[in-house]
C-alpha positions as CSV (number, residue, x, y, z in Angstrom):
1,M,41.8,-4.4,42.2
2,A,44.8,-5.8,44.0
3,N,42.5,-7.7,46.3
4,I,40.6,-9.2,43.4
5,L,43.8,-10.4,41.7
6,S,45.2,-11.8,45.0
7,N,42.0,-13.9,45.5
8,L,42.2,-15.1,41.9
9,S,45.8,-16.0,42.1
10,L,45.3,-17.9,45.4
11,L,42.5,-20.0,43.9
12,L,44.3,-20.5,40.6
13,F,47.4,-21.8,42.5
14,S,45.1,-24.1,44.5
15,L,43.7,-25.7,41.4
16,L,47.0,-25.9,39.6
17,S,49.0,-27.3,42.6
18,S,49.5,-31.0,43.5
19,S,46.5,-32.7,45.1
20,N,48.5,-35.4,46.8
21,Y,48.4,-33.7,50.2
22,D,45.8,-34.6,52.8
23,Y,45.7,-32.2,55.8
24,E,43.0,-32.8,58.5
25,A,41.2,-35.5,56.6
26,K,37.9,-34.9,58.5
27,T,34.4,-35.3,57.3
28,G,31.0,-34.2,58.5
29,V,28.4,-31.5,58.1
30,G,27.6,-28.1,59.5
31,I,30.8,-26.3,58.9
32,F,30.4,-22.8,57.4
33,P,33.3,-22.3,54.9
34,P,35.5,-19.5,56.2
35,T,36.0,-18.4,52.6
36,C,32.3,-17.2,52.4
37,N,33.1,-14.6,55.1
38,R,35.4,-13.0,52.6
39,I,33.9,-13.5,49.2
40,E,30.4,-14.0,47.9
41,C,28.8,-17.5,48.0
42,P,25.4,-18.6,46.9
43,S,22.7,-18.5,49.7
44,Y,20.9,-21.6,50.9
45,D,18.7,-22.9,53.7
46,V,19.4,-26.1,55.6
47,I,16.2,-28.2,55.7
48,D,17.5,-31.5,57.2
49,V,20.6,-32.8,59.0
50,A,21.4,-36.4,59.7
51,N,24.3,-38.7,60.2
52,G,26.9,-37.8,57.6
53,Y,24.9,-35.4,55.4
54,E,22.7,-32.3,55.3
55,I,20.1,-31.3,52.9
56,R,20.2,-27.7,51.5
57,R,17.8,-25.7,49.5
58,Y,19.6,-23.2,47.2
59,N,17.8,-20.2,45.9
60,S,17.5,-19.4,42.2
61,S,21.0,-18.5,40.9
62,L,23.2,-18.2,37.9
63,W,26.5,-19.9,37.1
64,M,29.0,-19.5,34.3
65,T,29.9,-23.0,33.1
66,T,32.4,-24.6,30.7
67,S,31.5,-27.0,28.0
68,P,32.0,-30.7,29.0
69,I,35.6,-31.6,29.5
70,E,36.6,-35.3,28.8
71,D,39.4,-36.5,31.1
72,I,40.3,-39.4,33.4
73,S,41.1,-37.0,36.2
74,L,38.7,-34.7,38.1
75,V,41.8,-32.7,39.3
76,D,43.1,-32.2,35.7
77,A,39.6,-31.4,34.3
78,T,39.1,-28.8,37.1
79,R,42.4,-27.2,36.2
80,T,41.4,-27.0,32.5
81,G,38.0,-25.6,33.3
82,F,39.2,-23.1,35.9
83,L,41.7,-21.6,33.5
84,Q,38.8,-20.7,31.2
85,L,36.9,-19.2,34.1
86,F,39.9,-17.4,35.4
87,D,40.4,-15.7,32.0
88,Y,36.6,-14.9,32.0
89,I,36.6,-13.1,35.3
90,Q,39.8,-11.2,34.5
91,G,38.0,-9.6,31.5
92,K,38.3,-12.1,28.7
93,N,34.6,-11.8,27.8
94,S,32.4,-9.9,25.4
95,Y,32.2,-6.8,27.7
96,G,35.8,-6.7,28.7
97,E,34.5,-6.7,32.3
98,Q,36.4,-7.8,35.3
99,I,34.3,-9.8,37.8
100,E,34.7,-10.4,41.5
101,M,35.8,-13.9,42.6
102,T,33.2,-16.1,44.3
103,A,33.1,-19.5,45.9
104,P,32.8,-22.4,45.6
105,V,34.1,-23.5,42.2
106,L,32.0,-26.5,41.2
107,T,33.0,-29.6,39.2
108,E,30.1,-31.7,38.0
109,V,30.9,-35.3,37.4
110,L,29.4,-37.8,35.0
111,P,31.5,-40.9,35.4
112,S,32.3,-43.3,32.6
113,N,31.1,-46.8,32.3
114,G,34.6,-48.4,32.4
115,P,37.6,-48.2,34.7
116,F,40.0,-46.7,32.1
117,C,37.5,-44.5,30.1
118,E,37.3,-40.8,30.2
119,S,34.6,-39.1,32.3
120,S,32.8,-35.9,31.5
121,F,33.3,-32.9,33.7
122,T,31.9,-29.3,33.7
123,V,33.4,-26.6,35.9
124,S,31.3,-23.7,37.1
125,F,31.7,-20.2,38.7
126,Y,28.9,-18.7,40.7
127,V,28.1,-15.3,39.1
128,P,28.0,-12.5,41.7
129,K,24.5,-11.0,42.3
130,V,25.6,-7.7,40.8
131,N,26.3,-9.4,37.5
132,Q,23.4,-11.9,37.4
133,A,21.0,-9.6,35.5
134,N,23.4,-9.2,32.6
135,P,26.4,-11.7,32.8
136,P,29.0,-11.0,30.2
137,P,29.0,-13.8,27.5
138,A,32.2,-15.5,26.5
139,K,33.3,-18.0,23.9
140,G,33.3,-21.5,25.2
141,L,31.3,-20.7,28.3
142,H,27.5,-20.7,28.8
143,V,25.1,-19.5,31.5
144,Q,23.6,-22.2,33.7
145,R,20.4,-20.8,35.4
146,W,19.4,-22.7,38.5
147,K,15.8,-22.6,39.7
148,Q,15.3,-23.5,43.3
149,T,17.6,-26.5,43.7
150,Y,18.2,-29.1,46.5
151,A,21.5,-30.7,47.4
152,A,22.5,-33.6,49.7
153,V,25.9,-32.4,51.0
154,R,28.9,-34.1,52.7
155,Q,31.8,-32.1,53.8
156,F,35.5,-33.1,53.9
157,S,38.8,-31.4,54.5
158,G,42.3,-31.6,53.1
159,F,43.2,-31.1,49.4
160,V,40.9,-32.6,46.9
161,S,42.3,-35.7,45.0
162,D,40.9,-38.1,42.5
163,S,40.8,-40.8,45.1
164,S,39.2,-38.8,47.8
165,V,36.3,-37.5,45.8
166,G,35.2,-41.1,44.9
167,E,35.4,-42.2,48.5
168,E,33.5,-39.2,49.8
169,A,30.8,-39.6,47.1
170,A,30.4,-43.2,48.0
171,A,30.1,-42.3,51.7
172,L,27.4,-39.7,51.0
173,Q,25.5,-42.2,48.9
174,A,25.6,-44.7,51.7
175,S,24.5,-42.2,54.3
176,I,21.4,-41.2,52.4
177,A,20.4,-44.8,51.3
178,D,16.8,-45.7,51.8
179,T,15.8,-42.1,52.7
180,K,13.3,-39.9,50.9
181,W,16.2,-37.8,49.7
182,D,17.8,-40.9,48.0
183,A,14.5,-41.5,46.1
184,A,14.4,-37.8,45.0
185,I,18.1,-37.9,43.9
186,E,17.5,-41.1,41.9
187,K,14.5,-39.6,40.2
188,T,16.5,-36.5,39.2
189,R,19.3,-38.7,37.9
190,S,17.0,-40.5,35.5
191,T,17.1,-37.4,33.4
192,D,19.7,-37.4,30.6
193,S,21.5,-34.2,31.8
194,A,21.8,-35.0,35.5
195,S,25.3,-35.4,37.0
196,V,26.0,-38.1,39.5
197,Y,27.7,-35.8,41.9
198,T,29.4,-32.4,42.1
199,V,32.6,-31.4,43.9
200,A,32.6,-27.9,45.6
201,Q,36.0,-26.4,46.4
202,Y,36.3,-23.3,48.6
203,N,39.8,-22.7,49.9
204,S,43.2,-21.2,48.9
205,P,46.2,-23.5,49.0
206,F,47.7,-21.5,51.9
207,E,44.9,-22.6,54.3
208,F,46.2,-25.8,55.7
209,N,43.7,-25.9,58.6
210,N,39.9,-25.8,58.5
211,R,39.8,-26.6,54.8
212,V,36.2,-27.2,53.6
213,N,35.3,-29.2,50.5
214,E,32.0,-30.7,49.7
215,I,30.3,-33.4,47.7
216,W,26.9,-32.3,46.4
217,M,24.2,-34.6,45.0
218,L,21.7,-32.2,43.3
219,F,18.0,-32.9,42.9
220,D,14.6,-31.4,42.5
221,I,11.7,-32.0,44.8
222,N,8.3,-30.5,45.6
223,D,7.9,-28.8,48.9
224,K,4.3,-30.2,49.2
């Protein structure tokens, strides 16, 4: 129990703390997040690696997700959403059940059309495998069931800020331009519910070195 609360507190502090720091502003692919050696993360296979990105295939999985949050700041929206998820895994759910912390915490982004308009964000928590058969319901949260899902991924370090995510998303988009993956992503984005990109955060605030964050562009594709 103490370990669970410790992990929760560290991640909560990370999401509530200032994001104006930028330690080891490195980018790339192929780094296994150290956090996933300590807590459960969703499994995936790497099916392609190129300059500046990798393509992953995630297995079917289940996530607990907030309702859309309207805000001008991804950092602020993530804070708002994680507070709801923090309460949920501490036992504020219909079963009164405490749930183990997992990683990463995802923030899906649907940008606005104007420079001063609010964007729409949803924040998600990967439900541990032990809870996926019967996840506790909770007011204001809903279950998001992933079928097999693909992601173009770019990694970057440091603390996530509103400026860094836009830059990293643009860099990922540039690196996959004119590839078959780009075409698949654009096809998926044509659906009304598709996000433009997703930010994945793994680390506690006390890890100043080897921080791993990711930009994901999710898509569907046939293996044939």
